[in-house]
C-alpha positions as CSV (number, residue, x, y, z in Angstrom):
1,X,80.3,110.2,73.5
2,X,82.6,106.9,72.8
3,X,86.4,107.6,73.6
4,X,88.3,107.6,70.2
5,X,91.5,104.9,70.4
6,X,94.4,105.9,67.9
7,X,94.1,103.7,65.3
8,X,90.5,102.6,65.5
9,X,88.7,104.1,62.6
10,X,85.3,103.9,61.1
11,X,85.9,102.5,57.7
12,X,82.6,101.0,56.3
13,X,79.0,102.0,56.5
14,X,76.5,99.3,57.8
15,X,73.0,98.8,57.2
16,X,72.1,100.9,60.2
17,X,73.8,104.7,59.6
18,X,76.1,105.1,62.3
19,X,75.5,108.2,64.4
20,X,78.9,109.1,64.4
21,X,79.3,109.1,60.4
22,X,77.7,112.7,60.1
23,X,79.9,114.6,57.9
24,X,82.3,112.3,56.8
25,X,83.4,112.1,53.1
26,X,83.2,108.3,51.6
27,X,83.2,106.6,48.0
28,X,81.0,103.7,47.2
29,X,82.5,100.4,46.2
30,X,81.0,96.8,45.8
31,X,77.7,98.0,47.6
32,X,79.2,99.4,50.6
33,X,80.2,102.8,51.8
34,X,84.0,103.3,52.5
35,X,84.8,106.3,54.9
36,X,88.2,108.3,53.7
37,X,90.9,107.8,56.7
38,X,92.2,110.6,56.7
39,X,89.6,112.9,55.6
40,X,91.0,115.1,52.8
41,X,90.4,118.9,52.9
42,X,87.3,120.2,51.5
43,X,88.8,123.7,50.2
44,X,92.0,123.1,49.3
45,X,93.3,121.9,46.0
46,X,97.0,121.3,47.1
47,X,95.8,118.6,49.7
48,X,97.9,115.3,48.2
49,X,94.7,113.3,49.3
50,X,93.0,115.1,46.4
51,X,95.6,114.5,44.0
52,X,94.3,112.8,41.1
53,X,95.2,108.5,40.8
54,X,97.8,109.5,38.0
55,X,99.7,112.0,40.2
56,X,99.4,110.2,43.4
57,X,101.1,107.0,41.6
58,X,103.7,108.8,40.0
59,X,105.0,110.5,43.2
60,X,104.4,106.8,44.8
61,X,106.2,104.9,42.2
62,X,109.1,107.8,42.2
63,X,109.4,106.6,45.9
64,X,109.5,102.6,45.1
65,X,112.0,103.5,42.4
66,X,114.5,105.5,44.7
67,X,113.8,102.7,47.7
68,X,114.6,100.3,45.1
69,X,118.1,101.5,43.9
70,X,119.1,102.0,47.5
71,X,118.2,98.3,48.3
72,X,120.4,97.4,45.1
73,X,123.4,98.9,46.7
74,X,123.5,97.4,50.1
75,X,124.1,93.4,48.7
76,X,125.6,94.8,45.2
77,X,128.8,92.7,46.6
78,X,127.1,89.5,47.0
79,X,128.6,88.2,43.6
80,X,131.8,90.2,43.9
81,X,132.6,89.0,47.8
82,X,135.5,86.3,46.7
83,X,136.7,89.0,43.9
84,X,136.7,91.7,46.5
85,X,138.5,89.6,49.1
86,X,141.2,88.9,46.7
87,X,141.7,92.1,45.9
88,X,141.6,93.6,49.2
89,X,143.7,90.7,50.6
90,X,141.4,90.1,53.2
91,X,138.9,87.5,54.7
92,X,135.0,87.2,53.8
93,X,134.1,87.9,57.3
94,X,136.1,91.0,57.2
95,X,134.7,92.1,53.8
96,X,131.3,91.7,55.3
97,X,131.8,94.2,57.7
98,X,131.7,96.8,54.9
99,X,128.1,95.6,54.7
100,X,127.5,96.1,58.1
101,X,129.2,99.7,57.8
102,X,126.7,100.7,55.4
103,X,123.7,99.0,57.6
104,X,124.5,100.6,61.0
105,X,125.3,104.3,59.5
106,X,122.0,103.9,57.7
107,X,120.4,103.4,61.0
108,X,122.0,106.4,62.6
109,X,121.3,108.5,59.1
110,X,117.7,107.8,59.4
111,X,117.6,109.8,63.1
112,X,119.1,112.7,61.2
113,X,117.2,112.8,57.8
114,X,113.6,112.4,58.8
115,X,113.3,115.3,60.9
116,X,114.5,117.3,57.8
117,X,111.5,115.5,56.1
118,X,109.4,116.9,58.9
119,X,110.8,120.4,59.1
120,X,111.0,121.0,55.2
121,X,109.3,118.7,53.5
122,X,109.9,115.2,51.8
123,X,110.9,116.3,48.2
124,X,114.3,117.8,49.3
125,X,115.0,114.7,51.2
126,X,114.5,112.6,48.3
127,X,116.4,114.6,45.7
128,X,119.7,115.3,48.2
129,X,119.5,111.9,49.7
130,X,119.2,110.3,45.9
131,X,122.1,112.7,44.4
132,X,124.3,111.8,47.5
133,X,123.7,108.2,47.0
134,X,125.0,108.4,43.1
135,X,127.7,110.0,44.3
136,X,128.6,107.2,47.0
137,X,128.4,104.5,44.0
138,X,130.5,106.5,42.0
139,X,133.3,106.5,45.5
140,X,133.0,102.7,45.8
141,X,133.4,102.1,41.9
142,X,136.6,104.1,42.4
143,X,137.7,102.2,45.5
144,X,136.4,98.8,45.0
145,X,139.9,98.4,42.5
146,X,142.3,99.8,45.3
147,X,142.2,99.1,49.0
148,X,140.1,98.0,52.0
149,X,139.7,101.1,54.0
150,X,138.6,103.8,51.8
151,X,136.2,101.3,50.0
152,X,134.5,100.4,53.8
153,X,134.7,104.3,54.6
154,X,132.6,104.4,51.2
155,X,130.3,102.2,52.4
156,X,129.6,104.1,55.5
157,X,129.1,106.9,53.7
158,X,126.6,105.2,51.1
159,X,124.7,104.3,54.5
160,X,123.9,107.6,55.6
161,X,122.9,109.0,52.3
162,X,120.5,106.0,51.4
163,X,118.9,105.7,55.0
164,X,115.4,107.5,53.9
165,X,114.7,104.5,51.4
166,X,113.6,102.4,54.3
167,X,111.6,105.3,56.4
168,X,110.6,108.3,54.1
169,X,108.4,106.2,51.4
170,X,106.1,104.8,54.0
171,X,105.6,108.0,55.1
172,X,104.9,109.3,51.5
173,X,102.3,106.1,51.5
174,X,100.3,107.9,54.5
175,X,100.8,111.3,52.8
176,X,98.9,110.6,49.9
177,X,96.7,107.5,50.5
178,X,93.6,106.5,52.4
179,X,93.5,103.9,55.0
180,X,91.5,101.5,52.8
181,X,94.0,100.9,50.1
182,X,97.4,101.4,51.9
183,X,97.8,97.7,52.4
184,X,98.5,97.0,48.7
185,X,100.8,100.2,48.1
186,X,102.9,99.0,51.6
187,X,103.4,95.5,50.2
188,X,104.5,96.9,46.8
189,X,107.1,99.0,48.7
190,X,107.9,96.4,51.0
191,X,108.6,94.1,47.6
192,X,110.9,97.3,46.3
193,X,112.8,97.2,49.0
194,X,113.4,93.2,48.8
195,X,113.5,93.0,45.3
196,X,116.4,95.4,45.1
197,X,117.8,92.9,47.5
198,X,117.6,90.2,45.1
199,X,117.9,91.8,41.8
200,X,121.1,93.9,42.9
201,X,123.1,90.6,43.1
202,X,121.7,89.1,40.1
203,X,122.3,92.1,37.7
204,X,125.9,93.0,39.3
205,X,126.9,89.6,39.0
206,X,126.6,89.9,35.1
207,X,128.2,92.9,35.3
208,X,131.3,91.5,37.2
209,X,131.7,88.5,35.2
210,X,132.2,90.9,31.9
211,X,133.2,94.2,33.1
212,X,134.4,94.2,36.9
213,X,133.4,95.1,40.2
214,X,133.7,98.7,39.8
215,X,131.5,98.8,36.7
216,X,128.5,97.1,38.9
217,X,128.6,100.5,40.9
218,X,129.3,103.1,38.1
219,X,126.1,101.2,36.3
220,X,123.9,101.5,39.9
221,X,125.1,105.2,39.7
222,X,123.8,105.9,36.2
223,X,120.2,104.3,37.3
224,X,120.1,106.8,40.4
225,X,120.9,109.7,38.0
226,X,117.9,108.4,36.0
227,X,115.8,108.3,39.2
228,X,117.0,112.0,40.3
229,X,116.0,113.3,37.1
230,X,112.4,111.6,37.5
231,X,112.1,112.8,40.8
232,X,112.7,116.2,39.9
233,X,110.0,116.4,37.6
234,X,107.3,113.9,38.7
235,X,107.5,113.8,42.7
236,X,106.4,117.2,44.4
237,X,106.2,117.8,47.9
238,X,103.4,115.5,50.0
239,X,103.4,117.0,53.1
240,X,100.4,118.9,53.6
241,X,100.1,121.8,56.6
242,X,96.9,123.0,56.1
243,X,93.8,122.0,58.1
244,X,91.1,118.9,57.4
245,X,88.3,118.1,58.5
246,X,88.3,116.2,62.2
247,X,86.6,113.0,61.6
248,X,85.8,112.5,65.3
249,X,84.1,116.1,65.7
250,X,81.8,116.3,62.8
251,X,78.4,116.4,63.7
252,X,74.9,115.5,62.0
253,X,73.5,117.4,59.4
254,X,71.9,117.4,55.5
255,X,73.7,115.1,52.8
256,X,76.1,116.8,50.4
257,X,79.0,115.6,48.3
258,X,82.5,116.2,47.2
259,X,85.3,114.7,44.7
260,X,88.6,113.5,45.8
261,X,91.1,110.9,44.0
262,X,88.9,111.2,40.9
263,X,86.4,109.0,43.0
264,X,83.0,109.7,43.4
265,X,83.0,110.8,47.2
266,X,80.0,111.8,49.2
267,X,79.6,113.6,52.8
268,X,77.0,112.5,55.3
269,X,75.5,115.5,56.7
270,X,76.9,119.1,56.6
271,X,80.4,119.7,58.8
272,X,80.1,122.8,60.6
273,X,82.8,125.6,60.9
274,X,83.8,123.9,64.0
275,X,85.4,120.7,62.3
276,X,86.2,122.0,59.0
277,X,88.6,124.6,57.8
278,X,86.8,127.9,56.3
279,X,86.6,128.2,53.1
280,X,86.6,131.6,52.6
281,X,90.2,131.1,53.0
282,X,90.9,128.7,50.2
283,X,93.9,128.5,48.5
284,X,94.7,128.7,44.9
285,X,96.1,125.7,43.3
286,X,100.0,125.5,43.1
287,X,101.5,126.0,39.4
288,X,103.5,123.1,38.2
289,X,106.5,125.3,37.8
290,X,106.1,125.9,41.7
291,X,106.2,122.0,42.6
292,X,109.7,121.7,41.0
293,X,111.4,123.5,43.8
294,X,114.2,121.6,45.3
295,X,113.7,123.0,48.6
296,X,110.8,123.1,51.1
297,X,109.8,126.2,53.2
298,X,110.6,125.7,57.2
299,X,107.4,124.7,59.1
300,X,107.7,126.8,61.9
301,X,105.3,124.6,63.7
302,X,108.2,121.9,63.7
303,X,110.9,121.8,66.0
304,X,113.5,119.9,65.0
305,X,114.5,119.0,68.3
306,X,111.4,117.6,69.2
307,X,111.4,115.9,66.0
308,X,115.0,114.1,66.7
309,X,114.1,113.1,69.9
310,X,110.6,111.4,69.5
311,X,111.7,108.4,67.8
312,X,113.5,107.5,71.0
313,X,110.7,107.6,73.0
314,X,108.5,105.6,70.2
315,X,110.8,102.8,71.7
316,X,108.3,102.7,74.9
317,X,105.6,101.9,72.8
318,X,104.9,97.7,72.5
319,X,103.5,98.4,68.8
320,X,106.6,100.3,67.6
321,X,109.0,97.5,69.5
322,X,107.0,94.6,67.8
323,X,106.9,96.1,64.2
324,X,110.6,96.9,64.7
325,X,111.7,93.2,65.6
326,X,109.4,91.6,63.1
327,X,110.5,94.0,60.6
328,X,114.3,93.8,61.7
329,X,114.3,90.1,61.6
330,X,112.4,89.7,58.4
331,X,114.6,92.0,56.5
332,X,117.7,90.4,58.1
333,X,117.7,87.5,55.7
334,X,118.5,89.3,52.8
335,X,121.4,90.4,54.7
336,X,122.4,86.8,55.6
337,X,121.7,85.6,51.9
338,X,124.0,88.2,50.4
339,X,126.4,87.7,52.8
340,X,127.0,84.0,52.2
341,X,125.9,83.0,48.9
342,X,129.8,83.2,47.6
343,X,130.7,81.5,50.8
344,X,128.3,78.5,50.2
345,X,127.7,77.9,46.7
346,X,131.1,78.6,45.3
347,X,132.8,75.8,47.2
348,X,129.9,72.7,47.2
349,X,128.7,73.6,43.9
350,X,131.5,75.8,41.8
351,X,129.3,78.6,41.2
352,X,131.3,81.4,39.5
353,X,130.2,85.2,40.2
354,X,127.4,84.8,37.4
355,X,126.0,82.0,39.1
356,X,125.9,83.0,42.5
357,X,123.9,86.2,40.9
358,X,121.3,83.8,39.8
359,X,120.7,82.1,43.0
360,X,118.6,85.5,43.7
361,X,116.1,84.6,41.2
362,X,114.8,82.4,43.7
363,X,114.3,85.0,46.2
364,X,113.0,87.2,43.8
365,X,109.9,85.3,43.3
366,X,109.5,84.5,46.7
367,X,109.2,88.4,47.3
368,X,106.7,88.5,44.5
369,X,104.7,85.7,45.8
370,X,104.9,87.3,49.5
371,X,104.1,91.0,48.6
372,X,100.9,89.6,46.7
373,X,100.1,87.5,50.1
374,X,100.4,90.4,52.3
375,X,99.3,93.1,49.9
376,X,95.9,91.6,48.5
377,X,95.5,88.9,51.3
378,X,95.9,91.1,54.3
379,X,93.8,93.9,53.0
380,X,91.0,91.0,52.5
381,X,91.5,89.7,55.7
382,X,91.2,93.4,57.4
383,X,88.2,94.0,55.2
384,X,86.5,91.1,56.3
385,X,87.0,91.5,59.8
386,X,86.1,95.2,59.5
387,X,82.5,94.5,58.1
388,X,82.1,91.9,60.7
389,X,82.6,94.8,63.5
390,X,79.9,97.0,62.1
391,X,82.2,98.9,59.8
392,X,85.1,99.5,62.6
393,X,88.6,98.9,61.3
394,X,91.0,97.8,64.1
395,X,94.6,97.6,63.2
396,X,95.1,94.1,64.7
397,X,92.7,92.8,61.7
398,X,95.5,92.4,59.8
399,X,97.7,90.2,62.0
400,X,96.4,86.5,61.3
401,X,98.3,87.0,58.1
402,X,101.7,86.7,60.3
403,X,100.8,83.0,60.3
404,X,102.0,82.6,56.8
405,X,105.3,84.7,57.7
406,X,106.3,81.9,60.5
407,X,105.6,79.3,58.7
408,X,107.0,80.1,55.3
409,X,110.3,81.3,57.0
410,X,110.5,78.3,59.1
411,X,109.8,76.3,56.2
412,X,112.1,77.8,53.7
413,X,115.0,77.8,56.0
414,X,114.7,74.2,56.8
415,X,114.0,73.2,53.0
416,X,117.2,75.0,52.0
417,X,119.6,74.3,54.9
418,X,118.9,70.3,55.4
419,X,119.3,70.1,51.2
420,X,122.6,71.9,51.5
421,X,123.7,70.3,54.2
422,X,123.2,66.7,52.6
423,X,124.7,67.9,49.4
424,X,121.7,67.6,47.2
425,X,121.2,69.1,44.0
426,X,121.9,73.0,44.3
427,X,118.0,73.3,43.2
428,X,117.1,72.4,46.8
429,X,118.6,75.1,49.0
430,X,117.9,77.5,45.8
431,X,113.9,76.8,45.9
432,X,114.2,76.9,50.0
433,X,115.5,80.8,49.7
434,X,112.6,81.5,47.7
435,X,110.2,79.8,50.0
436,X,112.3,81.7,53.0
437,X,111.8,85.1,51.2
438,X,108.2,84.9,50.8
439,X,108.1,84.6,54.7
440,X,110.2,87.4,55.2
441,X,108.1,89.7,52.7
442,X,104.9,89.0,54.6
443,X,106.7,90.0,57.6
444,X,108.2,93.1,56.0
445,X,105.0,94.3,54.4
446,X,102.8,93.2,57.5
447,X,104.6,94.9,60.6
448,X,105.1,98.2,58.8
449,X,100.9,98.1,57.5
450,X,100.5,97.5,61.4
451,X,102.6,100.2,62.7
452,X,100.9,102.6,60.4
453,X,97.7,101.8,61.2
454,X,97.9,102.2,64.8
455,X,100.5,105.3,64.8
456,X,99.5,107.2,61.3
457,X,100.2,110.7,63.0
458,X,103.8,109.7,63.9
459,X,104.5,108.4,60.4
460,X,107.8,109.8,60.0
461,X,109.2,109.4,63.5
462,X,107.5,105.8,63.9
463,X,109.5,104.5,60.6
464,X,112.8,106.3,61.9
465,X,112.6,104.0,65.1
466,X,111.6,100.6,62.9
467,X,114.5,101.3,60.3
468,X,116.9,102.1,62.7
469,X,116.4,99.2,65.1
470,X,116.2,97.1,61.9
471,X,119.8,98.2,60.9
472,X,120.7,97.3,64.2
473,X,119.6,93.5,64.1
474,X,121.1,93.4,60.5
475,X,124.6,94.6,61.5
476,X,124.7,92.0,64.2
477,X,124.3,89.3,61.9
478,X,127.4,91.0,59.5
479,X,129.8,90.6,62.2
480,X,129.5,86.7,63.1
481,X,127.6,85.3,60.3
482,X,130.7,84.0,57.9
483,X,132.7,82.6,60.6
484,X,129.4,80.8,62.3
485,X,128.8,79.0,59.6
486,X,132.3,78.2,59.0
487,X,132.2,76.9,62.6
488,X,128.8,74.8,62.5
489,X,127.3,74.6,59.3
490,X,124.3,76.1,57.5
491,X,121.8,73.6,59.1
492,X,122.5,74.7,62.5
493,X,122.9,78.4,61.7
494,X,119.7,78.3,59.7
495,X,117.5,76.8,62.0
496,X,118.8,78.8,64.9
497,X,117.6,82.1,63.2
498,X,114.5,80.7,61.8
499,X,113.9,79.3,65.4
500,X,114.4,82.9,66.7
501,X,112.0,84.2,64.0
502,X,109.1,81.9,64.9
503,X,109.4,83.2,68.3
504,X,108.8,87.0,67.5
505,X,106.2,86.0,65.1
506,X,104.3,84.7,68.1
507,X,104.0,87.4,69.9
508,X,101.5,88.7,67.2
509,X,99.0,86.7,69.0
510,X,99.5,88.9,72.2
511,X,98.9,92.1,70.0
512,X,96.0,90.1,68.0
513,X,93.9,89.8,71.4
514,X,95.4,92.6,73.3
515,X,96.2,95.4,70.6
516,X,93.5,97.5,71.3
517,X,94.3,97.5,75.2
518,X,98.0,98.5,74.4
519,X,97.3,101.1,72.2
520,X,94.4,102.5,74.7
521,X,97.3,102.2,77.2
522,X,99.9,103.9,75.1
523,X,97.1,106.8,74.8
524,X,96.6,107.3,78.6
525,X,100.5,107.3,79.4
526,X,101.0,109.6,76.4
527,X,105.0,109.5,77.1
528,X,105.2,112.1,74.3
529,X,103.8,114.6,76.2
530,X,105.5,113.6,79.4
531,X,109.0,113.9,77.5
532,X,107.7,117.6,76.4
533,X,107.9,116.5,72.7
534,X,104.4,117.0,71.6
């Protein structure tokens, strides 16, 4: 029997029936059979993979809205940096440390929140994190008109409680969606994160200009409250602990049919009692009232200690390290833009707080373009290569799209820094920001999609590692970026950072060529088992 490599999946049926496709559930689309990965339960109506599309999208969009609002709180200070520096009587660089405090605490917070998501479920983490995020915004609103110390403590607290925004939503995507349609979902989520980073300064600038910095935080707290209400009623638990068919242990038999996700799902062959759950023990469907519980049942099969330690072991996985670097350097651009827009556009172009906020319209449009490129295009590219590969999907089939991330990121940095350096019309650097952000969006979405495709069974721990390393990378920029620009100018700083991005992106070639061998090495070494964390 052919050895199964983690991440390698049978996705499309070829003209000649695959011998190892017997018993697999699939849907028919555009004249091809698309096998469902993972395979939904045949007997449990509570399996999130079998939910209706409306229920799936309600849960998913609640998660995206939660991540969007959490992302808004990060750069909300961008248009108010000068106002806050005057209020606290401090420098812009020292004020940027408040952003750094939120970032590094966000990375640390993930290490504690996500084991809880494994142990007690996703819903309690979403709800309690969201509530505390609203509390943190009220705290920041109160302290933004007082002194620096309680404000930076509030930013650190915000980072701790909003930490799951960059780790739990990708996990939810793998909980409720099949492999063949995850790309666009990850891309839309990535757009929610970057879109929040860009629209946050835009909306907060209008508020700061007319109501003051404190009301920017208060109004965000109100929207977070709305998110909590929507989440309570329309976001059930997505963690599933019941048995599912093992697609790598099914045997050939007679054709039959099943239903999942409101699509016509068929099964090739009859599954045997050895590879599916017993139909005699089919549980009853949960009532709507039962799904509203704001707490989860502790999973006795999950060790909190092991769940806490696994993300550290994942640092030995080359696939995870690569995804973390691409994700971290891509998302860092939003931190850099948010920390420097007041420093750059106020003195040279005379932009007030409102005008500084409007600068972020360009990155927002760039994120829209990047989301389309990485969502629709990466799925199209991956599906093309899958069909050429006799229906077998390899995670590396998404990676050619990374060329766009590299080109757009470098081009955007070049356009924005050159036009600013030579004091052209302000639209020069603003347009460059849009190109730059389109490339960053591609990098963010692609790195997440690749890592989740490689290690979907470790999606929770995986996103902890990626999000924590991202926070560490972005945190470094908050310590140096303002003073570095003062010393060397925007042109030098942006081109150095863009060049580092290109170097990181170039490593994609190694994974495209040797990714499967790397995944086989990861499976053979089995570091999690060696560390006793399986």
